matplotlib code that plots the C-alpha trace (Angstrom):
import matplotlib.pyplot as plt

x = [-111.9, -108.6, -105.5, -103.6, -100.6, -103.1, -105.1, -104.7, -104.1, -104.9, -104.8, -108.5, -110.1, -109.0, -105.8, -102.1, -99.1, -96.2, -93.1, -90.5, -91.5, -91.0, -88.1, -89.7, -92.6, -91.8, -94.3, -93.7, -95.8, -97.6, -95.9, -92.7, -94.3, -95.1, -90.9, -89.8, -86.3, -87.6, -89.7, -86.5, -84.3, -87.2, -87.8, -84.2, -84.0, -87.0, -85.4, -82.3, -84.1, -86.6, -85.2, -85.6, -89.1, -90.8, -94.3, -94.6, -97.6, -98.3, -100.2, -101.4, -101.6, -100.9, -102.5, -105.8, -105.9, -105.2, -108.2, -110.3, -110.0, -110.4, -113.6, -114.5, -114.1, -112.3, -108.9, -109.6, -107.3, -107.3, -103.9, -102.7, -105.1, -107.5, -111.1, -113.0, -116.9, -118.4, -117.0, -113.4, -113.5, -114.2, -111.3, -109.1, -110.0, -109.3, -105.9, -105.0, -106.2, -106.4, -103.5, -101.0, -101.0, -100.9, -98.3, -96.5, -96.6, -96.1, -92.5, -91.6, -92.9, -90.6, -87.9, -87.7, -90.1, -92.8, -95.4, -98.7, -101.0, -103.9, -106.1, -107.2, -110.2, -109.0, -109.4, -110.2, -106.7, -107.2, -110.7, -111.6, -114.0, -114.8, -112.0, -113.3, -110.6, -110.7, -109.9, -113.1, -115.0, -113.0, -115.9, -115.6, -111.9, -111.0, -108.6, -107.7, -108.5, -107.8, -105.0, -105.4, -101.9, -102.7, -102.9, -99.8, -98.1, -99.4, -97.9, -94.9, -94.3, -94.7, -92.2, -94.2, -93.6, -97.2, -98.1, -100.9, -102.9, -104.8, -108.4, -110.1, -113.0, -115.3, -116.6, -119.9, -119.3, -118.6, -115.0, -112.9, -110.0, -107.3, -104.2, -101.1, -98.7, -101.7, -102.2, -98.2, -98.3, -101.5, -99.4, -96.2, -97.6, -99.5, -96.9, -94.4, -91.4, -88.1, -88.5, -90.9, -89.6, -91.7, -90.2, -90.3, -89.1, -86.7, -83.7, -85.7, -87.1, -85.1, -84.3, -82.4, -81.6, -80.0, -81.5, -82.6, -81.0, -82.9, -86.4, -88.1, -92.0, -91.4, -89.1, -91.3, -94.4, -92.5, -91.5, -95.0, -96.1, -93.5, -94.5, -91.2, -92.9, -96.1, -98.5, -98.0, -95.0, -97.4, -99.1, -95.7, -94.0, -96.9, -97.6, -93.6, -93.7, -96.8, -95.1, -92.0, -94.5, -96.3, -93.1, -92.0, -88.0, -87.3, -89.1, -87.1, -88.3, -86.1, -85.9, -85.0, -81.2, -81.7, -83.1, -79.9, -77.6, -79.7, -79.7, -82.9, -84.6, -84.9, -86.9, -86.5]
y = [44.5, 46.7, 45.7, 43.3, 41.0, 38.0, 38.7, 35.8, 35.8, 32.7, 31.0, 31.0, 27.8, 24.8, 26.7, 25.8, 27.2, 27.2, 25.1, 27.4, 31.0, 34.4, 36.3, 39.6, 41.5, 45.4, 48.0, 51.1, 54.3, 56.5, 59.5, 58.1, 56.5, 60.4, 61.1, 59.5, 59.5, 57.1, 54.9, 54.5, 53.4, 51.4, 49.4, 48.8, 47.3, 45.0, 43.6, 43.0, 41.3, 39.3, 35.6, 36.1, 36.0, 39.7, 40.8, 44.3, 46.2, 50.2, 52.8, 55.8, 58.5, 61.8, 60.9, 60.1, 63.5, 64.9, 63.8, 63.9, 67.7, 67.9, 66.3, 68.7, 65.9, 66.5, 64.2, 63.3, 60.7, 58.7, 57.6, 57.8, 55.8, 57.7, 57.8, 56.8, 57.4, 56.1, 58.8, 58.6, 55.1, 55.9, 58.0, 55.6, 52.8, 54.9, 56.0, 52.9, 50.0, 52.2, 55.1, 54.4, 50.2, 50.3, 53.1, 50.8, 47.8, 49.5, 50.8, 47.3, 45.4, 48.1, 47.4, 43.6, 42.6, 40.5, 42.6, 41.7, 44.2, 43.2, 44.6, 42.8, 42.6, 40.4, 36.5, 37.3, 38.2, 40.1, 39.2, 41.7, 43.0, 46.3, 48.0, 48.9, 51.4, 52.6, 56.1, 56.5, 55.3, 54.9, 54.1, 51.8, 50.8, 46.8, 44.8, 41.6, 38.2, 35.8, 35.9, 34.1, 32.7, 30.2, 33.1, 34.4, 31.4, 30.8, 34.2, 33.5, 30.3, 31.4, 34.5, 37.1, 39.6, 40.5, 44.5, 44.5, 47.2, 47.3, 48.2, 44.7, 42.7, 42.4, 39.3, 40.8, 41.7, 45.7, 46.8, 48.6, 50.2, 49.0, 50.8, 49.7, 48.8, 46.4, 45.0, 44.4, 42.9, 40.4, 39.3, 38.6, 36.9, 34.8, 33.8, 33.5, 35.6, 36.2, 39.8, 42.6, 45.9, 49.2, 51.9, 55.3, 58.8, 58.7, 56.2, 54.5, 55.5, 58.8, 59.6, 63.0, 62.8, 59.2, 56.0, 53.8, 50.3, 48.1, 48.2, 46.1, 46.1, 47.8, 50.6, 51.1, 51.6, 54.1, 56.3, 56.1, 57.2, 60.3, 61.4, 60.6, 57.5, 59.8, 60.2, 57.5, 56.4, 54.5, 51.9, 51.0, 50.4, 48.4, 46.5, 45.8, 44.5, 42.4, 40.9, 39.8, 38.7, 36.2, 34.7, 36.8, 36.8, 40.4, 43.9, 46.8, 50.3, 52.2, 54.3, 53.3, 53.8, 51.6, 48.9, 48.7, 48.8, 46.7, 49.7, 50.8, 50.0, 46.3, 44.7, 41.0]
z = [-8.2, -8.3, -9.6, -7.3, -7.4, -6.5, -9.6, -12.0, -16.0, -17.4, -21.0, -22.5, -21.4, -24.2, -24.9, -24.2, -22.8, -24.6, -23.2, -24.3, -23.4, -25.3, -24.1, -23.8, -23.6, -24.5, -23.8, -25.4, -24.7, -27.6, -26.5, -27.9, -30.6, -32.1, -32.2, -35.7, -34.4, -31.7, -33.4, -36.1, -32.7, -31.5, -34.5, -35.1, -31.5, -31.6, -35.0, -33.5, -30.4, -32.7, -32.7, -28.8, -29.1, -28.5, -27.9, -28.0, -26.4, -26.9, -25.4, -27.0, -24.4, -26.0, -29.1, -26.9, -25.1, -28.4, -29.9, -27.0, -27.1, -30.7, -29.7, -27.0, -24.2, -21.3, -20.1, -16.8, -14.8, -11.3, -10.2, -13.8, -15.4, -17.8, -17.2, -19.9, -21.0, -24.2, -26.6, -25.1, -25.5, -29.2, -29.4, -27.9, -30.2, -33.2, -31.7, -30.0, -32.5, -35.5, -36.3, -33.8, -34.4, -37.7, -37.7, -35.8, -37.6, -40.8, -39.9, -38.5, -41.6, -43.7, -41.6, -42.7, -39.2, -39.7, -37.3, -36.9, -35.1, -33.3, -30.4, -27.4, -29.1, -31.8, -31.1, -27.9, -27.3, -23.9, -21.9, -19.3, -16.5, -15.5, -13.3, -9.9, -8.5, -4.9, -6.0, -8.1, -11.1, -14.3, -16.3, -19.4, -18.3, -17.8, -16.1, -18.1, -16.3, -19.3, -22.3, -25.2, -25.2, -28.2, -30.4, -29.5, -29.2, -33.2, -33.9, -32.5, -33.9, -37.4, -37.0, -36.1, -33.7, -32.5, -31.8, -29.5, -28.9, -25.3, -26.3, -24.8, -24.7, -21.7, -20.5, -21.3, -24.5, -24.3, -25.1, -22.5, -22.6, -20.5, -19.4, -21.5, -18.7, -16.9, -20.7, -20.8, -17.2, -18.5, -21.4, -19.6, -16.9, -19.2, -21.2, -18.6, -20.4, -19.1, -18.7, -19.1, -20.3, -19.6, -21.6, -20.5, -21.1, -18.4, -18.0, -14.9, -11.5, -10.5, -6.8, -6.4, -10.2, -10.1, -11.0, -8.8, -10.1, -8.1, -6.4, -3.7, -3.3, 0.0, -1.6, -4.4, -2.1, -0.1, -3.0, -4.3, -0.5, -0.6, -4.1, -5.7, -8.0, -9.1, -12.2, -14.8, -13.3, -10.6, -12.8, -14.6, -10.8, -9.6, -13.0, -12.8, -9.4, -10.1, -12.8, -10.9, -8.1, -10.6, -11.6, -14.3, -14.4, -14.1, -14.9, -16.1, -16.1, -18.7, -21.5, -25.2, -24.6, -21.7, -23.6, -25.9, -23.1, -20.4, -17.8, -16.0, -12.8, -12.3, -10.3, -9.8]

ax = plt.figure().add_subplot(projection="3d")
ax.plot(x, y, z, "-o")
ax.set_aspect("equal")
plt.show()
């Protein structure tokens, strides 16, 4: 089943929804987390917003690709989504749930932010089914169908900042790789956040070198068809559109500077 705006993300059976939702889900890419200067500024930004209720979801594309090549594996993508066979899943788990997650958590804790690192597997946080993509078989890639909001609520109520690796647990018991943008979307929808922020290495969606300040569904699909929005930006835009369609207050495509200043491409 392809990702779509009609797809529901719910709490696990028997869990409760939070009456006062957290302020934001922030998705950050693994490429950015390789840059010490970026990490320092990102940690400071999270610390400044901690009282708003922040949930961090991170990717790890560059690190996964680097480890794949070291293991003799060839990275492959379909519309910006990583094709994941069994050996590639092992590489993704090592980078996402191991190296990057713990590195980011360590930096946050060292800065006085009580971060708690976990993957979608831990506590059944993100439960998934295999993603069937119309453009080709992605292998062990999942789409999120259930979010354990009770676990996130408990962490937030205790003052923790959850830091989530998108490696998730299939309903069949198999671990699956999940695109970090899709994981952030699932969490934002299930937790009913005020804002879903997708950090990139550009200040927003660019057209003719200028930031597009606002996007509608039609405008976004047109820019995708024209190739203005391409590659890894495609799942970000579609996740942002789906988040807003599901009731998230707003979705923002921006860079770290935009996070601090409130600029970027806003979808409401």
